[in-house]
Structures are given as structure tokens and as C-alpha cells.
C-alpha positions as CSV (number, residue, x, y, z in Angstrom):
1,X,-15.4,69.5,126.8
2,X,-12.2,67.5,126.8
3,X,-10.8,64.9,129.2
4,X,-8.4,62.0,129.4
5,X,-9.6,58.4,129.5
6,X,-7.8,55.2,128.6
7,X,-4.7,57.4,128.2
8,X,-6.2,59.3,125.3
9,X,-7.7,62.8,125.0
10,X,-11.5,62.7,124.5
11,X,-13.2,65.6,122.8
12,X,-17.0,66.2,122.7
13,X,-18.9,69.3,121.5
14,X,-22.6,70.2,121.8
15,X,-23.4,69.1,118.3
16,X,-21.7,65.7,118.6
17,X,-24.7,63.4,118.4
18,X,-22.5,60.3,118.4
19,X,-21.1,60.9,121.9
20,X,-23.8,63.2,123.4
21,X,-27.5,62.5,123.9
22,X,-30.3,64.5,125.5
23,X,-32.0,62.2,128.1
24,X,-34.4,64.8,129.6
25,X,-35.9,68.1,128.6
26,X,-38.3,69.6,131.1
27,X,-39.8,73.1,131.9
28,X,-41.0,73.8,135.5
29,X,-41.5,77.1,137.4
30,X,-39.7,79.3,134.8
31,X,-36.6,77.0,134.7
32,X,-35.8,74.9,131.6
33,X,-33.7,71.9,132.6
34,X,-31.8,69.8,130.1
35,X,-30.0,66.6,131.0
36,X,-27.4,65.2,128.6
37,X,-25.1,62.2,128.8
38,X,-21.7,61.6,127.2
39,X,-20.8,58.1,126.0
40,X,-17.3,57.7,124.4
41,X,-17.3,55.6,121.2
42,X,-15.3,52.9,123.1
43,X,-17.9,52.6,125.9
44,X,-21.4,51.0,125.9
45,X,-22.8,53.1,128.7
46,X,-22.5,56.9,129.5
47,X,-19.8,58.1,131.8
48,X,-20.7,61.8,132.2
49,X,-23.9,63.6,132.9
50,X,-24.6,67.3,132.3
51,X,-27.5,69.0,134.1
52,X,-28.2,72.4,132.5
53,X,-30.7,74.8,134.1
54,X,-31.7,77.9,132.1
55,X,-33.9,80.8,133.3
56,X,-34.7,83.9,131.2
57,X,-38.3,84.9,131.8
58,X,-39.0,88.4,130.4
59,X,-35.6,89.8,131.3
60,X,-32.7,90.9,129.1
61,X,-30.4,88.4,130.7
62,X,-30.1,84.6,130.9
63,X,-29.1,82.5,134.0
64,X,-27.4,79.2,133.4
65,X,-26.2,76.6,135.8
66,X,-24.1,73.8,134.3
67,X,-23.4,70.8,136.5
68,X,-21.0,68.0,135.3
69,X,-21.3,64.7,137.1
70,X,-19.2,61.5,136.8
71,X,-21.8,58.7,136.6
72,X,-19.3,56.0,135.8
73,X,-17.2,53.7,138.1
74,X,-13.9,55.1,136.7
75,X,-11.8,58.2,137.3
76,X,-12.1,60.8,134.6
77,X,-8.8,62.7,134.3
78,X,-8.1,66.3,133.6
79,X,-11.7,67.3,132.7
80,X,-12.0,70.7,131.0
81,X,-15.4,72.4,130.3
82,X,-15.8,75.1,127.6
83,X,-18.5,77.6,126.8
84,X,-18.0,78.9,123.2
85,X,-20.5,81.4,121.8
86,X,-20.7,83.4,118.5
87,X,-23.1,86.3,119.0
88,X,-23.0,87.7,115.5
89,X,-24.1,91.2,116.7
90,X,-26.0,93.0,113.9
91,X,-26.6,89.8,111.9
92,X,-24.9,88.6,108.8
93,X,-24.6,92.1,107.2
94,X,-22.6,93.6,110.1
95,X,-21.0,90.9,112.3
96,X,-17.6,91.4,110.8
97,X,-17.2,94.7,112.6
98,X,-17.6,93.2,116.1
99,X,-15.2,94.1,118.9
100,X,-14.4,91.8,121.9
101,X,-12.7,92.1,125.2
102,X,-12.1,90.2,128.4
103,X,-11.6,91.9,131.8
104,X,-9.2,89.8,134.0
105,X,-10.4,91.7,137.1
106,X,-14.1,91.2,136.7
107,X,-14.1,88.0,134.7
108,X,-16.5,89.6,132.1
109,X,-16.2,88.8,128.5
110,X,-18.1,91.0,126.1
111,X,-18.8,91.6,122.4
112,X,-20.1,94.8,120.8
113,X,-20.0,97.0,117.7
114,X,-20.8,100.5,116.6
115,X,-24.5,100.0,117.3
116,X,-26.0,100.3,120.8
117,X,-25.9,96.6,121.6
118,X,-23.5,95.0,124.1
119,X,-23.6,91.3,124.9
120,X,-21.6,90.2,127.9
121,X,-21.1,87.1,130.1
122,X,-19.5,86.3,133.4
123,X,-19.3,83.2,135.6
124,X,-18.9,81.8,139.1
125,X,-16.3,80.5,139.5
126,X,-14.3,82.7,137.2
127,X,-12.9,80.8,134.2
128,X,-9.5,79.2,134.3
129,X,-8.9,80.3,130.7
130,X,-10.6,82.5,128.1
131,X,-10.3,83.6,124.5
132,X,-11.6,85.7,121.7
133,X,-11.1,84.4,118.2
134,X,-12.7,83.7,114.8
135,X,-15.6,81.2,115.2
136,X,-13.8,78.6,113.0
137,X,-10.5,78.9,115.0
138,X,-11.7,77.2,118.2
139,X,-10.1,73.8,117.6
140,X,-9.7,72.0,120.9
141,X,-8.3,68.8,119.3
142,X,-5.1,70.7,118.6
143,X,-4.8,72.6,121.9
144,X,-6.9,71.9,125.0
145,X,-6.3,75.4,126.5
146,X,-7.8,78.6,125.2
147,X,-5.3,81.2,124.3
148,X,-6.1,84.1,126.7
149,X,-6.6,87.1,124.3
150,X,-8.1,90.1,126.1
151,X,-9.0,92.2,123.0
152,X,-9.9,91.5,119.4
153,X,-11.5,93.2,116.4
154,X,-13.1,94.6,114.5
155,X,-13.9,91.3,112.9
156,X,-16.2,88.3,113.2
157,X,-15.6,87.2,116.9
158,X,-16.6,84.2,119.0
159,X,-16.1,84.1,122.8
160,X,-14.6,81.2,124.7
161,X,-14.5,80.5,128.5
162,X,-12.8,77.4,130.0
163,X,-13.0,75.8,133.5
164,X,-10.4,73.2,134.6
165,X,-12.2,70.7,136.8
166,X,-9.2,68.4,137.2
167,X,-9.9,64.7,138.0
168,X,-13.5,63.5,138.6
169,X,-13.9,60.4,140.7
170,X,-17.1,58.3,140.5
171,X,-20.1,60.4,141.8
172,X,-18.0,63.6,141.8
173,X,-19.7,66.7,140.4
174,X,-18.7,70.3,139.5
175,X,-20.9,73.3,138.8
176,X,-20.5,76.7,137.1
177,X,-23.1,79.5,137.1
178,X,-23.2,81.7,134.0
179,X,-24.9,85.1,133.6
180,X,-25.4,86.4,130.0
181,X,-26.8,89.9,129.5
182,X,-27.8,92.1,126.5
183,X,-27.6,95.9,127.1
184,X,-27.5,99.2,125.3
185,X,-24.4,100.6,126.9
186,X,-21.7,99.6,129.5
187,X,-23.6,101.3,132.4
188,X,-26.7,99.3,131.7
189,X,-24.6,96.2,131.4
190,X,-23.2,96.6,134.9
191,X,-26.7,97.2,136.3
192,X,-28.1,94.1,134.6
193,X,-25.3,92.0,135.9
194,X,-26.1,93.0,139.5
195,X,-29.9,92.3,138.9
196,X,-29.1,89.0,137.3
197,X,-26.8,87.9,140.2
198,X,-29.5,88.9,142.7
199,X,-32.1,86.9,140.7
200,X,-29.8,83.9,140.6
201,X,-30.0,83.6,144.4
202,X,-33.8,83.6,144.2
203,X,-34.5,81.5,141.1
204,X,-31.8,79.0,140.9
205,X,-31.2,77.8,144.4
């Protein structure tokens, strides 16, 4: 994520233990919920809370709901949320032959290789930006917007999705629903996406 506070760009990633802390980790009725809070280095108390619900019980797909909430008494400006994943299809011996694509019409980003495995993801709402790039090339400190490539490979590929939430006033919240599927071919991928979306309505409401 990135945002502007005190007139400066603030950047925080999922591994940033100085700025991000897990405050709750619970499992109930097949849904795993994580709550994290972001505290900038110049603040004493957290300003953002992230509520992440994950469901993936005995199915070849994962349902994720990510809610961002302003828990401070200040406006947070130009907030941007990112989901960056490196699937390494085939493991270390073959991930350098991966192919990636993003479909602007469906909002589906996928990675695959010459094997029978397809990994794909979509979201509601659809992302504001997206990208396919080498895992080490996602450097949000230099450029806050993903670059919008729609095809890449064969090479080591990571996927990036971006949502522009704009300004978050105190108590404001924004949510994105993600569906991640693993399939053997594009036809099965389409079928799994439909099943997953139907399941979202039953499991994650």
C-alpha cells in the first residue's frame, strides 16, 4: 500500500514489521480472519486497519475479502492498495518459462507455462491498474502506479493488481473481493471462477 500523509508518500508492504503488525488471527466456520494495523514511523498509534478474510476449504480456489479502514482522526490522502503475487509455477526448476496475461475485458490476470497448470485471479471491483513483471521489479517507492502490461514471458513472472481508493476520512472503509483459482486448462478456469463467485455469496457475506 501507499498513501500520502504529512505531505509525504508512505509505503508499507506485507513484510514490513516496523510499520505493520498482526493484531488478531482467528479461524471460525471455515473462514480465516487476520486483522493488521499500520503505524507510520512518525506516529505512536495505528492509523489504518486491514481486515482480511480468507476461505479455501477443499476447493481449488481461494476467496479473499480485504477491507481497509481509517482508524485515525486524520484524513489519509490518495490511498492505493496492491496485491502482488509470484506464483513460481513449476517450482524453482521451471518458473523461468512462465507466461502471463491480463484481460482488460474480464479483469482476469493469469500465469501459466507448458504444463497443465493455470493460476488466475480476478477481483470486485476490477483493479484501477495492473502489471506483469519480474518479481524484483515491483518498486513502488519509485512509481506508485503499476505499468499496465497485458502480456509477458516466457520468464519469471509476478502479477500485480492495484486499487485506487482516493482519500480516506476518519472511519471510512473500502473493500475488495479477490478470487484466486488453480486449474488444468482455460475452460476449467472459467468454470472455477463461476463456482467461486457463487460460493462468495454464500460463505463471505
